[in-house]
N, C-alpha and C positions, 0 to 999 in steps of 0.2 A: 655328603655335602660338607664343606669346610665349616668350622665353628663360627667364623666371622660373618658368614652369609646369613641374613635374616630369612625366615620362612614366612613372614607376614609383614604387612605395612603397619606402621605405628603413627602416633599423633604427629611426630616430627615430619614424617613423610607426607602426611596430609597437609601440614602447614607449608611444606615445600611445593606441593601441588598448587596450593592457593597462591603462593608467591609467583609461580610460573604463570598462573592464570592472570594475575594482575599485571605481570610484565608483558604478556601477550596483548592485553587491553591497552596498555601504555603504548606499545609499538604501533598498534592499529589506529588508535585515536589520534596520536601525534602524526603518524604518517599520512593518514587520510585528511586530517585537518589542514596540515601544511600543503598537501597535494591539491586540495580544493582551491586554496588561495592561488596557486600557480595555474591550475586548470581554468580558472575564471578568465585570466588574461590570455592564456593560450587559446581557449575556446573562442573568445571574442576576436582574437587575431585570425583564427582559422576561418571564421565566418565573415570576415571583413571582405570588402570588394577589392581592396588594394592587394595586388600580388606581392608587394614588398612585405606585407604583414602575413598574408595567407601562406605563402610558400615556406618561410622559416618555421611557422607553427606546424604545418603539415609534415615537414621534415622531422621536427622534434617528435611529433606523435608517432610517426612510422618507425623511427629509430628505436624508441622505447618499446612500443607494442610488439615489434618484430624481433626482439632480442630476449633471450631467456632471463628470468628474474635472478637466477643463480649467478649468471655472468655479470649482471649489473652489481650484485652484492660483492663479488670478487674484485671487480674493477674499483669499487669504492674503498673496500677494506684493505686490499693488497696493493693496488696500483697507485693510489694517492700517496701513500707513504714514500714511494719511490721518487715522488715529486717534492718531497719534504713536507707533506701535509699528513700529520698523524691524526687518525680518526678513531675515537673510542668505539668500543663494540656497540653500545647503545646508539650512539650517533650514527654509526654506519647502518644499523638496521633501520632506524627512522628515516634516514636520508634515502636509502634504497626504496623503501615502501612509498615515500613521498614522491620520488621521481616516477616510479612505476605507476602509482595511482593517478598522478597528475595527467599522464598521457591518456589513460582510459577515461578519466573524468572530463578531460577537455572535449572528447568526442560527444560525451553526454551533454555538455554545455552547448556545443554546436547544434546538436539535434534539438535541444530545447528551444534555442533561439529560432531555428528554422521552422519549428512547429507553430510559431506565432504567425497568423495570417497577414497577408500583404495589406489588407484593409486597415489593420491596426497601425501599420507604419504610415499609411496614407493619412489616416485620421490625425495622427500625431503631427505629421508635417503640416496638415491643414490648420492645426492650432498654433503653428509657429515654433514648434519644438525642434531643436537640433538633434544630431545623432546621439550625443551623450544623454541628453534629457529623455529622448525616446527610449533609449536602452534602459535607463535608470527607472523611469516611472511607468513605462508601458510594457516593454518587451520582457525584461527579466522577471518581474512579478508573475507573469503568466508562464514563462519558461520554467521557473522553479517547480511549479506543479508537475510538469512533465519530467523534470530531472530526478525527483525524489525516488520513485520506484527503482530505476536502474542504479541510482546512487546508493541505495540501501543494498542492492544486489552486489555492487562493487565492494562495499564494506564486508559483506559475507565472504566474498572471494579473498579479500585482503586478510581476514582473520585466518583462513585456512593457509594462504600463501605465506603468512608470517612464520610458519614452522620452519621455513628454509633458513631463517636467521640462526637456527640451532647449529648450523655447520661452522659458525665462527664462535661457538661456545657461549652465546648469550643465553641466560637461564630463563627462557620462555617455556611454554607448556610442553612442547615436544622434547626440549632438552632435559627438562625435569623427568619426563618419562624415560629417557635414555639413562639418566643418572640412577634412577630408582631400579631400573631393570638390571643394570650392572651391579647394584648393591644387593638386590634380593633374588635375582633370577626369575622373578614372577612376571615374565613379559606379558602374558595374556591378561593377567589381572591389572597390571599397571597401565598398559595401553588401552585396555577396556575403559578404565577410569578416565584416561586422557581423552579418548574418543567421546565419552559421555560429556565431558566438560566442554569440548568444542561444540558438540550438539547443543548443549545448554546455552552457549553464546549465540549460535547461528540460527537456531529454530525460531526464537522470538523475532529476530530480525527478518527472517523469511516471511513470517506471518504479517509483520508490519509492511513489507513490500507488497504483499498480496492485498492487504487492506487499503493501502494508499492507491494502488492501481485500480481497485474497484471504485473507490471514492472518485478518482479522476474520471473514470468512464461514466459513472452516474452523473457527475457534474458536467461532463462534456456532452 
């Protein structure tokens, strides 16, 4: 083995892994947070009775859900500069996860809205509420309870899918694993640690999703 190759991980490697973990969290929290904001409007439009609102929303959802995440990343990072829009690596990763998560979250929003019984709408109209008031004060507070478990599941999937941003050399957790493997040749040990860190992120969220689902069933 060449002299410059390490035969073990050191404190600096551990710090690099923690940096990668933090960058992964940044990608996912920012991507999902912005995606939820978009999904709320798209989901509302998707569940609207007006075809002028529902059709564009449905088209957006299907285009994003039925195309590979990697292709979306490439289009944002490589195609936009051809149009004169330079996108930094971090912004490209967040934008990709935001767009991707918004399409899946929009369907969760739509399902949550549709889970509210017709009697709730009728009661709100009987009180003289308009559509916006009914949605704000009656429907969405009930729909959110239904949205939480699949929303947490979406975040878990987003954490794992964020590894794809490593292909444009953003230093998230998977990219750190690649860097340390090239540096140390300890591929099994390095990616064993990377896998353990992903598990440490996802497992508590998985338990949270199960807990909220049980609470929802017990309360319903």
